GUROKE-665116 format. One record per residue (C-alpha): residue number from 1; x, y negated, z. Coordinates in nm, 2 decimals. Example, Ala and Ser with C-alpha at 12.3 -4.5 7.8 and 13.67 -1.06 7.14 Angstrom:
% GUROKE-665116
{k = 1, u = 1.23, v = 0.45, w = 0.78}
{k = 2, u = 1.37, v = 0.11, w = 0.71}
//
This chain:
% GUROKE-665116
{k = 1, u = 17.33, v = 5.12, w = -12.94}
{k = 2, u = 17.23, v = 4.76, w = -12.98}
{k = 3, u = 17.50, v = 4.48, w = -13.05}
{k = 4, u = 17.55, v = 4.24, w = -12.76}
{k = 5, u = 17.45, v = 3.87, w = -12.83}
{k = 6, u = 17.76, v = 3.64, w = -12.86}
{k = 7, u = 17.60, v = 3.33, w = -12.74}
{k = 8, u = 17.69, v = 3.16, w = -12.41}
{k = 9, u = 17.70, v = 3.42, w = -12.13}
{k = 10, u = 17.48, v = 3.66, w = -12.29}
{k = 11, u = 17.72, v = 3.93, w = -12.34}
{k = 12, u = 17.76, v = 3.93, w = -11.95}
{k = 13, u = 17.36, v = 3.92, w = -11.92}
{k = 14, u = 17.32, v = 4.21, w = -12.15}
{k = 15, u = 17.59, v = 4.42, w = -11.96}
{k = 16, u = 17.44, v = 4.33, w = -11.63}
{k = 17, u = 17.10, v = 4.43, w = -11.77}
{k = 18, u = 17.23, v = 4.78, w = -11.90}
{k = 19, u = 17.42, v = 4.84, w = -11.58}
{k = 20, u = 17.12, v = 4.81, w = -11.38}
{k = 21, u = 16.92, v = 5.04, w = -11.60}
{k = 22, u = 17.21, v = 5.29, w = -11.58}
{k = 23, u = 17.20, v = 5.29, w = -11.20}
{k = 24, u = 16.83, v = 5.35, w = -11.22}
{k = 25, u = 16.84, v = 5.61, w = -11.47}
{k = 26, u = 17.11, v = 5.81, w = -11.28}
{k = 27, u = 16.90, v = 5.84, w = -10.98}
{k = 28, u = 16.63, v = 6.02, w = -11.17}
{k = 29, u = 16.86, v = 6.30, w = -11.25}
{k = 30, u = 16.80, v = 6.63, w = -11.08}
{k = 31, u = 17.14, v = 6.75, w = -10.94}
{k = 32, u = 17.24, v = 6.93, w = -10.63}
{k = 33, u = 17.32, v = 6.70, w = -10.34}
{k = 34, u = 17.69, v = 6.80, w = -10.36}
{k = 35, u = 17.70, v = 6.69, w = -10.72}
{k = 36, u = 17.50, v = 6.36, w = -10.67}
{k = 37, u = 17.75, v = 6.06, w = -10.73}
{k = 38, u = 17.50, v = 5.79, w = -10.74}
{k = 39, u = 17.68, v = 5.60, w = -10.48}
{k = 40, u = 18.00, v = 5.63, w = -10.67}
{k = 41, u = 17.84, v = 5.47, w = -10.97}
{k = 42, u = 17.66, v = 5.19, w = -10.76}
{k = 43, u = 17.99, v = 5.10, w = -10.62}
{k = 44, u = 18.16, v = 5.08, w = -10.95}
{k = 45, u = 17.87, v = 4.87, w = -11.09}
{k = 46, u = 17.87, v = 4.65, w = -10.79}
{k = 47, u = 18.23, v = 4.55, w = -10.85}
{k = 48, u = 18.16, v = 4.46, w = -11.22}
{k = 49, u = 17.86, v = 4.25, w = -11.11}
{k = 50, u = 18.03, v = 4.08, w = -10.82}
{k = 51, u = 18.30, v = 3.97, w = -11.03}
{k = 52, u = 18.07, v = 3.81, w = -11.28}
{k = 53, u = 17.84, v = 3.63, w = -11.01}
{k = 54, u = 18.15, v = 3.50, w = -10.83}
{k = 55, u = 18.31, v = 3.36, w = -11.14}
{k = 56, u = 17.97, v = 3.21, w = -11.22}
{k = 57, u = 17.93, v = 3.04, w = -10.90}
{k = 58, u = 18.29, v = 2.89, w = -10.90}
{k = 59, u = 18.24, v = 2.76, w = -11.24}
{k = 60, u = 17.88, v = 2.62, w = -11.19}
{k = 61, u = 17.88, v = 2.44, w = -10.87}
{k = 62, u = 17.61, v = 2.20, w = -10.98}
{k = 63, u = 17.38, v = 2.46, w = -11.12}
{k = 64, u = 17.06, v = 2.43, w = -10.91}
{k = 65, u = 16.99, v = 2.80, w = -11.01}
{k = 66, u = 17.21, v = 2.92, w = -10.75}
{k = 67, u = 17.09, v = 2.70, w = -10.47}
{k = 68, u = 16.93, v = 2.99, w = -10.27}
{k = 69, u = 17.28, v = 3.16, w = -10.28}
{k = 70, u = 17.41, v = 2.87, w = -10.08}
{k = 71, u = 17.17, v = 2.91, w = -9.78}
{k = 72, u = 17.28, v = 3.08, w = -9.48}
{k = 73, u = 17.16, v = 3.44, w = -9.47}
{k = 74, u = 17.05, v = 3.42, w = -9.12}
{k = 75, u = 16.79, v = 3.16, w = -9.26}
{k = 76, u = 16.68, v = 3.35, w = -9.59}
{k = 77, u = 16.64, v = 3.71, w = -9.70}
{k = 78, u = 16.79, v = 3.66, w = -10.05}
{k = 79, u = 16.86, v = 4.01, w = -10.21}
{k = 80, u = 16.82, v = 4.19, w = -9.88}
{k = 81, u = 17.14, v = 4.03, w = -9.74}
{k = 82, u = 17.12, v = 4.01, w = -9.35}
{k = 83, u = 17.34, v = 3.87, w = -9.08}
{k = 84, u = 17.34, v = 4.21, w = -8.92}
{k = 85, u = 17.56, v = 4.35, w = -9.21}
{k = 86, u = 17.84, v = 4.12, w = -9.10}
{k = 87, u = 18.02, v = 4.35, w = -8.85}
{k = 88, u = 18.32, v = 4.11, w = -8.78}
{k = 89, u = 18.42, v = 3.76, w = -8.91}
{k = 90, u = 18.72, v = 3.54, w = -8.81}
{k = 91, u = 18.70, v = 3.32, w = -9.10}
{k = 92, u = 18.56, v = 2.95, w = -9.03}
{k = 93, u = 18.19, v = 2.93, w = -9.05}
{k = 94, u = 18.12, v = 3.27, w = -8.89}
{k = 95, u = 17.78, v = 3.31, w = -8.81}
{k = 96, u = 17.66, v = 3.10, w = -9.08}
{k = 97, u = 17.76, v = 3.29, w = -9.38}
{k = 98, u = 17.58, v = 3.20, w = -9.70}
{k = 99, u = 17.48, v = 3.45, w = -9.98}
{k = 100, u = 17.77, v = 3.31, w = -10.20}
{k = 101, u = 18.02, v = 3.37, w = -9.92}
{k = 102, u = 17.90, v = 3.72, w = -9.86}
{k = 103, u = 17.91, v = 3.81, w = -10.23}
{k = 104, u = 18.27, v = 3.66, w = -10.26}
{k = 105, u = 18.39, v = 3.86, w = -9.96}
{k = 106, u = 18.24, v = 4.18, w = -10.11}
{k = 107, u = 18.40, v = 4.10, w = -10.45}
{k = 108, u = 18.75, v = 4.06, w = -10.29}
{k = 109, u = 18.71, v = 4.38, w = -10.10}
{k = 110, u = 18.63, v = 4.58, w = -10.41}
{k = 111, u = 18.86, v = 4.40, w = -10.65}
{k = 112, u = 19.18, v = 4.39, w = -10.43}
{k = 113, u = 19.17, v = 4.71, w = -10.24}
{k = 114, u = 19.47, v = 4.84, w = -10.02}
{k = 115, u = 19.52, v = 5.12, w = -9.80}
{k = 116, u = 19.25, v = 5.06, w = -9.55}
{k = 117, u = 19.20, v = 5.17, w = -9.19}
{k = 118, u = 18.92, v = 4.99, w = -9.04}
{k = 119, u = 19.03, v = 5.07, w = -8.70}
{k = 120, u = 19.36, v = 4.89, w = -8.74}
{k = 121, u = 19.39, v = 4.55, w = -8.53}
{k = 122, u = 19.45, v = 4.38, w = -8.86}
{k = 123, u = 19.27, v = 4.59, w = -9.14}
{k = 124, u = 19.39, v = 4.53, w = -9.49}
{k = 125, u = 19.15, v = 4.42, w = -9.78}
{k = 126, u = 18.96, v = 4.71, w = -9.93}
{k = 127, u = 18.66, v = 4.94, w = -9.88}
{k = 128, u = 18.60, v = 5.28, w = -9.73}
{k = 129, u = 18.32, v = 5.49, w = -9.59}
{k = 130, u = 18.22, v = 5.50, w = -9.22}
{k = 131, u = 18.25, v = 5.82, w = -9.04}
{k = 132, u = 17.90, v = 5.94, w = -8.97}
{k = 133, u = 17.84, v = 6.27, w = -9.14}
{k = 134, u = 18.14, v = 6.44, w = -9.32}
{k = 135, u = 17.88, v = 6.61, w = -9.56}
{k = 136, u = 17.73, v = 6.29, w = -9.71}
{k = 137, u = 17.82, v = 5.93, w = -9.75}
{k = 138, u = 17.59, v = 5.71, w = -9.56}
{k = 139, u = 17.77, v = 5.38, w = -9.53}
{k = 140, u = 18.06, v = 5.17, w = -9.66}
{k = 141, u = 18.27, v = 4.92, w = -9.49}
{k = 142, u = 18.42, v = 4.64, w = -9.71}
{k = 143, u = 18.69, v = 4.42, w = -9.57}
{k = 144, u = 18.83, v = 4.09, w = -9.69}
{k = 145, u = 19.16, v = 3.99, w = -9.50}
{k = 146, u = 19.40, v = 3.76, w = -9.70}
{k = 147, u = 19.63, v = 3.72, w = -9.43}
{k = 148, u = 19.71, v = 4.08, w = -9.38}
{k = 149, u = 19.99, v = 4.29, w = -9.54}
{k = 150, u = 19.97, v = 4.64, w = -9.70}
{k = 151, u = 20.07, v = 4.80, w = -9.37}
{k = 152, u = 19.78, v = 4.66, w = -9.16}
{k = 153, u = 20.01, v = 4.38, w = -9.01}
{k = 154, u = 19.96, v = 4.00, w = -9.02}
{k = 155, u = 20.13, v = 3.84, w = -9.30}
{k = 156, u = 20.49, v = 3.71, w = -9.18}
{k = 157, u = 20.72, v = 3.45, w = -9.32}
{k = 158, u = 21.10, v = 3.43, w = -9.29}
{k = 159, u = 21.10, v = 3.06, w = -9.15}
{k = 160, u = 20.89, v = 2.81, w = -8.99}
{k = 161, u = 20.89, v = 2.59, w = -9.27}
{k = 162, u = 20.76, v = 2.89, w = -9.50}
{k = 163, u = 20.50, v = 2.96, w = -9.26}
{k = 164, u = 20.38, v = 2.60, w = -9.22}
{k = 165, u = 20.36, v = 2.59, w = -9.62}
{k = 166, u = 20.15, v = 2.92, w = -9.59}
{k = 167, u = 19.93, v = 2.78, w = -9.34}
{k = 168, u = 19.87, v = 2.46, w = -9.53}
{k = 169, u = 19.79, v = 2.66, w = -9.83}
{k = 170, u = 19.54, v = 2.87, w = -9.65}
{k = 171, u = 19.37, v = 2.57, w = -9.51}
{k = 172, u = 19.30, v = 2.44, w = -9.85}
{k = 173, u = 19.09, v = 2.75, w = -9.90}
{k = 174, u = 18.85, v = 2.57, w = -9.64}
{k = 175, u = 18.77, v = 2.89, w = -9.42}
{k = 176, u = 19.08, v = 2.88, w = -9.18}
{k = 177, u = 18.94, v = 2.83, w = -8.83}
{k = 178, u = 19.07, v = 2.52, w = -8.65}
{k = 179, u = 19.34, v = 2.55, w = -8.39}
{k = 180, u = 19.53, v = 2.82, w = -8.59}
{k = 181, u = 19.89, v = 2.74, w = -8.57}
{k = 182, u = 20.23, v = 2.91, w = -8.67}
{k = 183, u = 20.39, v = 3.11, w = -8.40}
{k = 184, u = 20.71, v = 3.33, w = -8.36}
{k = 185, u = 20.67, v = 3.69, w = -8.44}
{k = 186, u = 20.90, v = 4.00, w = -8.43}
{k = 187, u = 21.26, v = 4.02, w = -8.56}
{k = 188, u = 21.27, v = 3.65, w = -8.61}
{k = 189, u = 20.98, v = 3.61, w = -8.82}
{k = 190, u = 20.68, v = 3.39, w = -8.81}
{k = 191, u = 20.29, v = 3.44, w = -8.84}
{k = 192, u = 19.96, v = 3.26, w = -8.81}
{k = 193, u = 19.85, v = 3.25, w = -8.44}
{k = 194, u = 19.55, v = 3.16, w = -8.22}
{k = 195, u = 19.57, v = 3.13, w = -7.85}
{k = 196, u = 19.94, v = 3.23, w = -7.86}
{k = 197, u = 19.85, v = 3.58, w = -8.04}
{k = 198, u = 19.88, v = 3.68, w = -8.41}
{k = 199, u = 19.58, v = 3.59, w = -8.62}
{k = 200, u = 19.44, v = 3.69, w = -8.94}
{k = 201, u = 19.12, v = 3.59, w = -9.13}
{k = 202, u = 18.91, v = 3.92, w = -9.14}
{k = 203, u = 18.56, v = 3.99, w = -9.26}
{k = 204, u = 18.39, v = 4.33, w = -9.22}
{k = 205, u = 18.07, v = 4.40, w = -9.41}
{k = 206, u = 17.89, v = 4.72, w = -9.35}
{k = 207, u = 17.62, v = 4.83, w = -9.61}
{k = 208, u = 17.44, v = 5.16, w = -9.62}
{k = 209, u = 17.41, v = 5.34, w = -9.96}
{k = 210, u = 17.04, v = 5.24, w = -10.00}
{k = 211, u = 17.16, v = 4.85, w = -9.95}
{k = 212, u = 17.43, v = 4.89, w = -10.21}
{k = 213, u = 17.18, v = 5.03, w = -10.46}
{k = 214, u = 16.94, v = 4.75, w = -10.39}
{k = 215, u = 17.20, v = 4.49, w = -10.43}
{k = 216, u = 17.30, v = 4.63, w = -10.76}
{k = 217, u = 16.94, v = 4.60, w = -10.89}
{k = 218, u = 16.92, v = 4.25, w = -10.75}
{k = 219, u = 17.24, v = 4.14, w = -10.90}
{k = 220, u = 17.16, v = 4.30, w = -11.24}
{k = 221, u = 16.82, v = 4.13, w = -11.27}
{k = 222, u = 16.97, v = 3.79, w = -11.17}
{k = 223, u = 17.26, v = 3.81, w = -11.40}
{k = 224, u = 17.03, v = 3.95, w = -11.70}
{k = 225, u = 16.80, v = 3.63, w = -11.67}
{k = 226, u = 16.96, v = 3.47, w = -11.99}
{k = 227, u = 16.83, v = 3.73, w = -12.20}
{k = 228, u = 16.50, v = 3.81, w = -12.03}
{k = 229, u = 16.16, v = 3.63, w = -12.05}
{k = 230, u = 15.96, v = 3.58, w = -11.74}
{k = 231, u = 16.20, v = 3.74, w = -11.50}
{k = 232, u = 16.10, v = 3.73, w = -11.14}
{k = 233, u = 16.39, v = 3.78, w = -10.93}
{k = 234, u = 16.18, v = 3.77, w = -10.62}
{k = 235, u = 15.98, v = 4.10, w = -10.71}
{k = 236, u = 16.26, v = 4.27, w = -10.93}
{k = 237, u = 16.42, v = 4.50, w = -10.66}
{k = 238, u = 16.42, v = 4.87, w = -10.78}
{k = 239, u = 16.38, v = 4.79, w = -11.15}
{k = 240, u = 16.53, v = 4.65, w = -11.43}
{k = 241, u = 16.27, v = 4.50, w = -11.68}
//
């Protein structure tokens, strides 16, 4: 096993490169359908790669290499991301999600999972499969909802002052919709509200297992670029050079 390079972000690049290879290698194995855990492997790899790319995007705001990720996915087809994958979005900018935003929402869903019921009015942050065929996994639903508690309820505050502070803090994120206010909730509590009803930012993204695998390969190639020559991300789906 070769040593990782310790220059710049080459360790992360080498890990991303190898994870892509592992994802492809596993799918070449001949195993019974009931013992095929390739989607489990892809989800685990996806969490690792998303953490790396999101941190890079945050740290390198002026890096022109990432410009394509800051285009609305409705106007581009970067890495197979499509507007139709967004099942629900109550964050500011709904319908104008960029690749960067989608990756961040997916990363949050995978990195901060709680007990999720996607049919809740206010589903918690996390991920789960969708109920299509109990004998096989076909799709995953990824949810990012920072204003929801573990019990699938909107985050509440003990006082109006605390709630105002919480709202101002959330507004600093830049993705709290306009006209969200603080309103009374049950038992003397307060919560965020819109049009007089409790409100929580929620984004649901649904990906098929094939789309998850494709995203793993795209991310692997993109993050591995520092250690690869003549890498062409636009043609690298399905392989890790």
